Rosetta silent file (secondary structure, phi, psi, omega in degrees, C-alpha in Angstrom):
SEQUENCE: XXXXXXXXXXXXXXXXXXXXXXXXXXXXXXXXXXXXXXXXXXXXXXXXXXXXXXXXXXXXXXXXXXXXXXXXXXXXXXXXXXXXXXXXXXXXX
SCORE:     score description
SCORE:     0.000 S_00000001
   1 L     0.000  135.634  174.003   26.331   20.371   24.650 S_00000001
   2 L  -103.499  137.642  176.077   27.019   19.050   21.202 S_00000001
   3 L   -93.584   13.634 -179.766   29.433   20.585   18.847 S_00000001
   4 L  -140.066   86.282  179.540   27.640   18.937   16.000 S_00000001
   5 L   -51.987  141.774  177.592   24.007   20.044   15.537 S_00000001
   6 L   -56.276  -34.953 -174.651   21.830   17.347   14.086 S_00000001
   7 L   -92.683   -0.705 -177.123   20.566   19.406   11.239 S_00000001
   8 L   -80.070  114.107  178.843   23.859   20.839   10.190 S_00000001
   9 L   110.677   -7.420  176.132   24.477   19.124    6.936 S_00000001
  10 L   -65.317  128.312  176.748   21.059   17.784    6.150 S_00000001
  11 L    79.147   23.437  179.114   20.212   17.854    2.467 S_00000001
  12 L   -75.653  155.340 -178.016   23.643   18.725    1.137 S_00000001
  13 L   -73.544  129.573 -177.346   24.379   18.428   -2.513 S_00000001
  14 L   -64.319  -17.267  179.302   26.263   15.175   -3.265 S_00000001
  15 L   -81.301  -10.227  176.969   28.544   17.057   -5.708 S_00000001
  16 L  -104.168  132.610 -179.097   29.994   19.078   -2.934 S_00000001
  17 L   -53.525  132.857  173.776   32.399   17.395   -0.573 S_00000001
  18 L   -57.042  139.512  179.785   30.977   16.498    2.845 S_00000001
  19 L  -133.315  113.207  177.367   32.162   18.624    5.667 S_00000001
  20 L   -58.906  146.932 -177.880   31.506   17.543    9.213 S_00000001
  21 L   -88.661   64.247 -179.250   29.820   20.138   11.338 S_00000001
  22 L  -126.340  162.956 -178.691   32.525   20.426   13.924 S_00000001
  23 H   -60.151  -50.421 -175.201   34.762   23.324   15.034 S_00000001
  24 H   -64.261  -40.657 -179.867   37.871   21.757   13.724 S_00000001
  25 H   -64.165  -49.485 -179.570   36.363   20.783   10.275 S_00000001
  26 H   -65.476  -41.779 -179.919   34.893   24.193    9.658 S_00000001
  27 H   -66.160  -29.724  174.546   38.010   25.972   10.706 S_00000001
  28 H   -64.568  -37.002 -175.860   40.129   23.821    8.390 S_00000001
  29 H   -78.529  -40.103 -178.505   38.049   24.679    5.342 S_00000001
  30 L   -71.548  153.026  175.933   37.774   28.430    6.076 S_00000001
  31 L  -139.484  164.190  177.141   40.764   30.728    5.487 S_00000001
  32 H    56.229 -133.920 -171.783   41.986   34.197    6.233 S_00000001
  33 H   -65.902  -32.660  175.908   39.593   36.674    7.686 S_00000001
  34 H   -62.629  -45.602  176.969   36.690   34.182    7.501 S_00000001
  35 H   -61.119  -52.985  178.329   38.587   31.694    9.663 S_00000001
  36 H   -52.593  -43.096  179.494   39.530   34.356   12.202 S_00000001
  37 H   -68.174  -41.657  175.554   36.001   35.630   12.412 S_00000001
  38 H   -60.487  -40.275 -179.752   34.577   32.105   12.832 S_00000001
  39 H   -72.070  -29.948  172.410   36.928   31.364   15.711 S_00000001
  40 H   -61.088  -50.573 -178.579   35.997   34.728   17.376 S_00000001
  41 H   -60.441  -51.740 -177.413   32.384   33.838   17.110 S_00000001
  42 H   -65.481  -36.678 -176.448   32.609   30.236   18.243 S_00000001
  43 H   -74.861  -27.555  179.961   34.865   31.082   21.177 S_00000001
  44 H   -88.874  -12.033  179.907   32.509   33.786   22.358 S_00000001
  45 L   -69.982  148.343  178.595   29.299   31.697   21.984 S_00000001
  46 L   -83.821  156.359  179.790   27.353   30.280   24.963 S_00000001
  47 L   -66.664  155.982 -179.198   26.734   26.536   24.982 S_00000001
  48 L    95.835 -135.282 -173.099   23.549   25.300   23.438 S_00000001
  49 H   -63.788  -36.116 -175.727   21.566   27.130   20.826 S_00000001
  50 H   -64.168  -44.426 -178.769   24.050   30.040   20.541 S_00000001
  51 H   -73.297  -38.505  176.230   27.001   27.832   19.611 S_00000001
  52 H   -59.712  -37.869  169.968   24.854   25.657   17.471 S_00000001
  53 H   -58.616  -42.311  176.382   23.835   28.742   15.476 S_00000001
  54 H   -64.544  -46.203  179.066   27.316   29.792   15.006 S_00000001
  55 H   -63.273  -43.966  179.381   28.386   26.366   13.811 S_00000001
  56 H   -61.082  -43.774  178.920   25.485   26.053   11.430 S_00000001
  57 H   -60.046  -46.133 -176.656   26.053   29.482    9.864 S_00000001
  58 H   -77.943  -31.019  174.017   29.781   28.943    9.384 S_00000001
  59 H   -59.711  -43.273  176.293   29.263   25.337    8.226 S_00000001
  60 H   -56.698  -48.515  177.689   27.026   26.704    5.474 S_00000001
  61 H   -57.633  -44.235  178.906   29.775   29.128    4.473 S_00000001
  62 H   -57.222  -44.151 -177.070   32.387   26.357    4.552 S_00000001
  63 H   -63.757  -51.627 -175.787   30.183   24.177    2.276 S_00000001
  64 H   -63.374  -26.148  179.526   29.464   27.014   -0.078 S_00000001
  65 H   -72.604  -17.985  176.999   33.117   27.911   -0.325 S_00000001
  66 L   -86.887   -7.010 -175.861   33.738   24.485   -1.823 S_00000001
  67 L   -77.913  118.655  178.421   31.281   25.001   -4.713 S_00000001
  68 L   -53.006  127.494  178.098   33.142   25.411   -8.009 S_00000001
  69 L    84.767    7.560 -174.695   32.571   28.835   -9.547 S_00000001
  70 H   -58.074  -48.452 -176.769   30.962   30.255   -6.482 S_00000001
  71 H   -62.652  -38.628  179.437   32.758   33.583   -6.572 S_00000001
  72 H   -69.607  -39.474 -179.824   32.031   34.159  -10.273 S_00000001
  73 H   -67.057  -34.305  179.269   28.356   33.271   -9.719 S_00000001
  74 H   -69.149  -46.611  179.853   28.125   35.633   -6.746 S_00000001
  75 H   -63.895  -37.260  174.309   29.713   38.498   -8.718 S_00000001
  76 H   -62.479  -40.273 -179.322   27.243   37.822  -11.639 S_00000001
  77 H   -71.038  -37.611  176.263   24.274   37.894   -9.366 S_00000001
  78 H   -62.592  -37.878  179.901   25.346   41.131   -7.678 S_00000001
  79 L   -89.961    3.723  178.547   25.784   42.697  -11.105 S_00000001
  80 L    72.624   24.478 -177.604   22.515   41.347  -12.482 S_00000001
  81 L  -105.728  148.756  174.429   24.278   39.274  -15.141 S_00000001
  82 L    48.635   46.815  178.651   23.444   35.713  -16.226 S_00000001
  83 L   -81.547  151.049  177.683   20.466   35.442  -13.846 S_00000001
  84 L  -114.856  123.680  178.984   18.206   32.414  -14.086 S_00000001
  85 L   -69.816  143.352 -176.603   14.417   32.959  -13.664 S_00000001
  86 L  -118.277  144.229  177.178   12.860   30.880  -10.927 S_00000001
  87 L   -93.989  151.521  176.325    9.267   29.584  -10.798 S_00000001
  88 L   -72.584  150.720 -178.833    7.272   29.655   -7.631 S_00000001
  89 L   -56.298  130.605 -178.761    6.744   26.199   -6.087 S_00000001
  90 L    85.619   -5.397 -177.895    3.977   24.448   -7.862 S_00000001
  91 L   -76.065  138.133  177.927    3.981   26.939  -10.789 S_00000001
  92 L   -68.494  149.803  175.497    3.575   25.302  -14.190 S_00000001
  93 L   -64.244    0.000    0.000    6.324   25.543  -16.761 S_00000001
């Protein structure tokens, strides 16, 4: 069993600090209720795909928690404020 899935971290934004996809690294970044929930899930997970899925999901949360302004952006999105229209892949400008 590997505690570091190969795809955990592929394609990360270089503006966000790199976080290794390990139990200790993820636990160090998370705080409060998120940290407690992460440890509950990872300690209950079976080896293999199940633990890899827990690590990948919480690694994503740890990376996103480091993005400046994330909380404000999330609140704006939920409230429907300051939204940015997206084009479909291949759609002309």
